[in-house]
C-alpha positions as CSV (number, residue, x, y, z in Angstrom):
1,X,123.7,25.1,-12.6
2,X,121.2,25.0,-9.8
3,X,117.8,26.6,-10.3
4,X,117.2,28.8,-7.3
5,X,114.2,30.7,-6.1
6,X,114.7,34.4,-5.2
7,X,117.3,34.7,-2.5
8,X,114.9,36.0,0.1
9,X,112.7,32.8,-0.2
10,X,114.1,30.3,2.2
11,X,113.5,26.6,1.7
12,X,114.1,23.9,-0.7
13,X,116.4,24.3,-3.6
14,X,115.1,22.7,-6.8
15,X,117.7,20.7,-8.8
16,X,117.6,20.8,-12.6
17,X,116.8,17.6,-14.4
18,X,120.0,15.8,-15.2
19,X,122.0,17.4,-12.4
20,X,123.6,14.9,-9.9
21,X,122.3,15.8,-6.5
22,X,124.9,13.5,-4.9
23,X,127.8,15.4,-6.2
24,X,130.3,15.8,-3.3
25,X,132.1,18.9,-2.1
26,X,135.7,19.1,-3.5
27,X,137.1,19.4,0.0
28,X,135.7,16.0,1.2
29,X,138.6,13.8,0.1
30,X,141.3,15.8,1.8
31,X,139.1,16.1,4.9
32,X,138.6,12.4,5.0
33,X,142.3,11.6,4.5
34,X,143.3,14.0,7.2
35,X,141.1,12.5,9.9
36,X,141.8,8.8,9.1
37,X,145.6,8.8,8.3
38,X,146.5,7.6,11.8
39,X,144.1,4.6,11.8
40,X,145.0,1.5,9.8
41,X,142.0,-0.8,10.2
42,X,138.6,-0.5,8.5
43,X,137.0,-0.2,11.9
44,X,139.4,2.5,13.0
45,X,139.1,4.5,9.8
46,X,135.3,4.3,9.7
47,X,135.0,5.3,13.3
48,X,137.5,8.2,13.0
49,X,135.7,9.5,9.9
50,X,132.3,9.4,11.5
51,X,133.6,11.1,14.7
52,X,135.0,13.9,12.6
53,X,131.6,14.5,11.1
54,X,130.3,15.4,14.5
55,X,133.3,16.9,16.2
56,X,133.0,20.7,16.6
57,X,134.8,23.0,14.1
58,X,137.3,24.2,16.7
59,X,138.5,20.6,16.9
60,X,138.8,20.3,13.1
61,X,135.5,18.5,12.6
62,X,132.4,19.4,10.6
63,X,130.1,19.9,13.7
64,X,127.1,18.4,11.8
65,X,123.8,18.7,13.6
66,X,120.5,17.0,12.8
67,X,118.0,19.1,10.8
68,X,115.0,17.6,9.0
69,X,113.7,20.8,7.6
70,X,114.5,19.6,4.2
71,X,116.7,17.0,2.5
72,X,120.1,18.5,1.6
73,X,122.5,17.4,-1.1
74,X,126.1,16.5,0.2
75,X,127.3,19.9,-0.9
76,X,124.5,21.7,1.0
77,X,125.1,19.5,4.1
78,X,128.8,20.3,4.0
79,X,128.1,24.0,3.6
80,X,125.3,24.2,6.2
81,X,126.8,21.7,8.6
82,X,123.3,20.3,8.9
83,X,121.7,17.1,7.6
84,X,118.9,14.6,8.0
85,X,119.7,10.8,8.0
86,X,119.5,10.5,4.2
87,X,121.8,13.5,3.6
88,X,124.3,12.4,6.2
89,X,124.4,8.9,4.9
90,X,125.1,10.0,1.3
91,X,127.9,12.3,2.5
92,X,129.4,9.6,4.7
93,X,129.3,6.9,2.0
94,X,131.0,9.3,-0.4
95,X,133.6,10.1,2.2
96,X,134.4,6.5,2.8
97,X,134.7,5.8,-0.9
98,X,137.1,8.8,-1.3
99,X,139.6,7.0,0.9
100,X,139.1,3.6,-0.5
101,X,136.7,2.2,2.1
102,X,133.8,0.1,0.8
103,X,130.5,1.5,2.0
104,X,126.9,0.9,0.9
105,X,123.4,2.1,1.7
106,X,121.0,0.3,4.0
107,X,117.6,0.8,5.6
108,X,117.0,0.0,9.2
109,X,113.8,-1.9,9.2
110,X,113.2,-1.5,12.9
111,X,113.6,2.3,13.0
112,X,111.0,4.5,11.4
113,X,108.9,7.5,12.4
114,X,105.8,9.4,11.3
115,X,106.0,13.1,10.9
116,X,103.7,16.0,9.8
117,X,105.0,18.2,7.0
118,X,102.4,20.9,6.5
119,X,99.1,19.0,5.9
120,X,100.9,15.8,4.8
121,X,101.6,12.8,7.0
122,X,105.0,11.3,6.2
123,X,106.1,7.8,7.1
124,X,109.9,8.2,7.2
125,X,112.3,5.3,6.7
126,X,115.7,5.3,8.4
127,X,118.6,5.3,6.0
128,X,122.1,4.2,7.2
129,X,125.6,3.5,5.9
130,X,127.0,0.0,6.2
131,X,130.8,-0.6,6.1
132,X,131.8,-4.2,5.6
133,X,134.7,-5.4,7.7
134,X,135.3,-8.7,5.9
135,X,134.0,-10.8,8.9
136,X,130.6,-12.4,8.7
137,X,128.0,-10.6,10.8
138,X,130.5,-7.9,11.7
139,X,129.5,-5.1,9.4
140,X,129.6,-1.6,10.9
141,X,126.6,0.7,10.9
142,X,126.8,4.5,10.7
143,X,123.8,6.8,11.1
144,X,123.0,10.0,13.0
145,X,125.1,8.9,16.0
146,X,128.7,10.0,16.6
147,X,130.0,6.4,17.0
148,X,130.1,3.3,15.0
149,X,128.4,0.1,16.1
150,X,128.1,-3.5,15.0
151,X,125.3,-4.5,12.7
152,X,122.8,-5.4,15.5
153,X,119.9,-3.9,13.6
154,X,117.8,-5.5,10.9
155,X,119.3,-3.8,7.8
156,X,118.0,-4.2,4.3
157,X,120.4,-3.2,1.5
158,X,119.4,-0.1,-0.6
159,X,120.5,0.4,-4.2
160,X,122.0,3.8,-4.9
161,X,119.2,4.5,-7.4
162,X,116.6,3.9,-4.6
163,X,118.4,6.3,-2.3
164,X,118.3,8.8,-5.1
165,X,114.6,8.2,-5.6
166,X,114.0,8.7,-1.9
167,X,116.0,12.0,-2.1
168,X,113.7,13.4,-4.8
169,X,110.5,12.1,-3.2
170,X,111.6,13.9,0.0
171,X,112.1,17.0,-2.0
172,X,108.7,16.7,-3.6
173,X,107.0,16.5,-0.2
174,X,109.0,19.5,1.1
175,X,108.2,21.6,-1.9
176,X,104.5,20.7,-1.6
177,X,104.5,21.8,2.0
178,X,105.8,25.2,0.7
179,X,103.0,25.3,-1.9
180,X,105.5,25.2,-4.7
181,X,103.4,22.6,-6.5
182,X,104.9,22.9,-10.0
183,X,108.4,22.2,-8.6
184,X,107.0,19.4,-6.4
185,X,105.6,17.8,-9.5
186,X,109.0,17.9,-11.2
187,X,110.7,16.5,-8.1
188,X,108.2,13.6,-8.0
189,X,108.9,12.9,-11.6
190,X,112.6,12.8,-10.9
191,X,112.0,10.3,-8.1
192,X,110.2,8.0,-10.6
193,X,112.9,8.5,-13.2
194,X,115.5,7.4,-10.7
195,X,113.6,4.3,-9.6
196,X,110.2,3.5,-11.4
197,X,109.7,0.5,-9.1
198,X,109.6,2.6,-5.9
199,X,105.9,3.1,-5.0
200,X,106.7,6.1,-2.8
201,X,107.5,8.3,-5.8
202,X,104.3,7.3,-7.6
203,X,102.2,8.0,-4.5
204,X,103.7,11.4,-4.0
205,X,103.2,12.2,-7.6
206,X,99.5,11.4,-7.2
207,X,99.3,13.7,-4.1
208,X,100.8,16.6,-6.0
209,X,98.6,15.9,-9.0
210,X,95.5,15.9,-6.8
211,X,96.6,19.2,-5.3
212,X,96.7,20.6,-8.8
213,X,93.1,19.2,-9.5
214,X,94.5,16.6,-12.0
215,X,92.3,13.9,-10.5
216,X,92.5,11.4,-13.5
217,X,96.3,11.6,-13.5
218,X,96.4,11.3,-9.7
219,X,94.3,8.1,-9.8
220,X,96.6,6.6,-12.3
221,X,99.6,7.5,-10.2
222,X,98.1,5.9,-7.0
223,X,97.4,2.8,-9.0
224,X,101.0,2.7,-10.2
225,X,102.1,3.1,-6.5
226,X,100.0,0.0,-5.6
227,X,101.4,-1.9,-8.6
228,X,104.9,-1.1,-7.3
229,X,104.1,-2.0,-3.7
230,X,100.9,-3.9,-3.1
231,X,101.4,-3.6,0.7
232,X,101.6,0.2,0.9
233,X,98.5,1.5,2.6
234,X,99.2,5.2,1.7
235,X,97.9,5.0,-1.9
236,X,94.9,3.0,-0.7
237,X,93.9,5.8,1.5
238,X,94.6,8.4,-1.2
239,X,92.5,6.4,-3.7
240,X,89.7,6.1,-1.1
241,X,89.6,9.8,-0.6
242,X,89.7,10.6,-4.3
243,X,87.0,8.1,-5.3
244,X,84.8,9.1,-2.4
245,X,85.0,12.8,-3.5
246,X,83.9,11.7,-7.0
247,X,80.9,9.8,-5.6
248,X,82.4,6.4,-6.5
249,X,81.4,4.9,-3.2
250,X,81.7,1.2,-3.9
251,X,85.2,1.6,-5.3
252,X,86.2,3.8,-2.4
253,X,84.9,1.2,0.1
254,X,87.0,-1.5,-1.6
255,X,90.2,0.5,-1.2
256,X,89.2,1.4,2.4
257,X,89.0,-2.3,3.2
258,X,92.3,-3.0,1.6
259,X,93.8,-0.1,3.4
260,X,92.4,-1.3,6.7
261,X,94.1,-4.6,6.4
262,X,97.5,-3.0,5.3
263,X,97.6,-0.1,7.7
264,X,96.9,-1.8,11.0
265,X,100.2,-0.5,12.4
266,X,99.9,3.1,11.0
267,X,99.3,5.3,14.0
268,X,97.8,8.2,12.0
269,X,95.4,5.9,10.2
270,X,94.3,4.5,13.6
271,X,93.8,8.0,14.9
272,X,91.7,8.8,11.8
273,X,89.5,5.8,12.5
274,X,89.3,6.9,16.1
275,X,87.9,10.3,15.2
276,X,85.6,8.7,12.7
277,X,84.2,6.3,15.3
278,X,83.9,9.2,17.8
279,X,81.8,11.2,15.3
280,X,79.6,8.2,14.8
281,X,79.1,7.7,18.6
282,X,81.0,4.4,18.6
283,X,83.0,5.1,21.7
284,X,84.4,1.6,22.3
285,X,85.8,1.5,18.7
286,X,87.1,5.1,19.1
287,X,88.9,4.2,22.4
288,X,90.4,1.0,20.9
289,X,91.8,2.8,17.8
290,X,93.3,5.8,19.7
291,X,95.0,3.5,22.2
292,X,96.5,1.6,19.3
293,X,97.7,4.9,17.7
294,X,99.3,6.0,21.0
295,X,100.9,2.6,21.6
296,X,102.6,2.8,18.2
297,X,103.6,6.5,18.3
298,X,103.1,8.1,21.8
299,X,104.9,11.3,20.9
300,X,102.1,12.8,18.8
301,X,100.2,15.4,20.8
302,X,97.1,15.2,18.6
303,X,96.5,11.6,19.5
304,X,96.3,12.5,23.2
305,X,94.0,15.3,22.4
306,X,91.7,12.9,20.5
307,X,91.9,10.6,23.5
308,X,90.8,13.5,25.8
309,X,87.7,14.1,23.6
310,X,86.8,10.4,23.8
311,X,87.3,10.3,27.5
312,X,84.9,13.3,27.9
313,X,82.4,11.6,25.6
314,X,82.6,8.7,28.0
315,X,82.0,11.0,31.0
316,X,85.5,10.6,32.5
317,X,86.9,14.1,33.2
318,X,89.8,12.7,35.2
319,X,91.1,10.6,32.3
320,X,90.6,13.5,29.9
321,X,92.8,15.7,32.0
322,X,95.5,13.0,32.1
323,X,95.3,12.7,28.3
324,X,95.7,16.5,27.9
325,X,98.7,16.5,30.2
326,X,100.3,13.9,27.9
327,X,99.4,16.0,24.9
328,X,101.2,19.0,26.5
329,X,104.2,16.8,27.4
330,X,104.8,15.9,23.8
331,X,103.9,19.2,22.2
332,X,106.3,21.9,21.1
333,X,106.9,25.0,23.3
334,X,104.8,27.0,20.8
335,X,101.8,24.6,21.3
336,X,101.9,24.3,25.1
337,X,99.9,27.5,25.7
338,X,97.1,25.9,23.7
339,X,97.1,22.8,26.0
340,X,97.5,25.0,29.1
341,X,94.3,26.8,28.0
342,X,92.4,23.5,27.4
343,X,93.6,22.1,30.8
344,X,92.5,25.3,32.6
345,X,89.0,25.1,31.0
346,X,88.7,21.4,31.8
347,X,89.8,21.7,35.4
348,X,87.3,24.5,35.7
349,X,84.5,22.2,34.4
350,X,84.8,23.6,30.9
351,X,85.4,21.6,27.7
352,X,88.7,21.5,25.7
């Protein structure tokens, strides 16, 4: 039985410990057979099945659309006709297996993105389904696209237990963003239970524990995260912040240096360093860091806003206006009025 919050509270549904979040809808097997019965080859069946996922309901398909509001189970994705890449992949792999096709999980190492969830910055991996055809180098890749393609990406295999751990860690972050900290704590523990060697789960557990003022427990969790993945910069940054808040400056500096080396390609970390340099009056360093952040992830409006502030500090109003225009370009419709106001002030010799 699912544990649900009151019906009028929208958002993440918490799964009870021991419940299988990857349970599939009972209609999935018949749906999969119906849409693949004409095709005979692995390629034909795989492509027909994926196409049916995206085809509109009036054509007999599911009409699934992308929605990263929260990570759904296969049953929820089937019901809502919405999914993110992890939810869709789990549903698709199950559909393939229901008709006798081999399918496995994979991670596309060249596709990733950073996203804000509340006050949390998330580095999101891209999970895909891989369908072997039997020919070397001819595996098929299915993700949030309505067509199959050959395995031209750099794909790393993912064990089912790791995908399950990623599911629960996603849920933990989503629950934390809704200030449902006790439930986020449980979801983080379920992630670790699924795969104790995945550092992401330990790091998120530490974030939740810190939110609950459990600093000693949080420190231990961040250290576990680094033990699981010594090249993950996120727990380094979290340890730096925690230790600095406790006045343990020397230890905090050590994790800062370690994080600096690891997180060279983390755009949000570079933006943080840019703001820090700006506050210290080191404009050359600030400019260098924000340019790096924008080069890695140009779609983040706040990066361009930081760049505008740096340009103003350097005395270049023209460059600041251009940076603000870029911020407006990548902002949501709700945010554009904010940038319109700043642009109006700046063009009228004000300050954003």
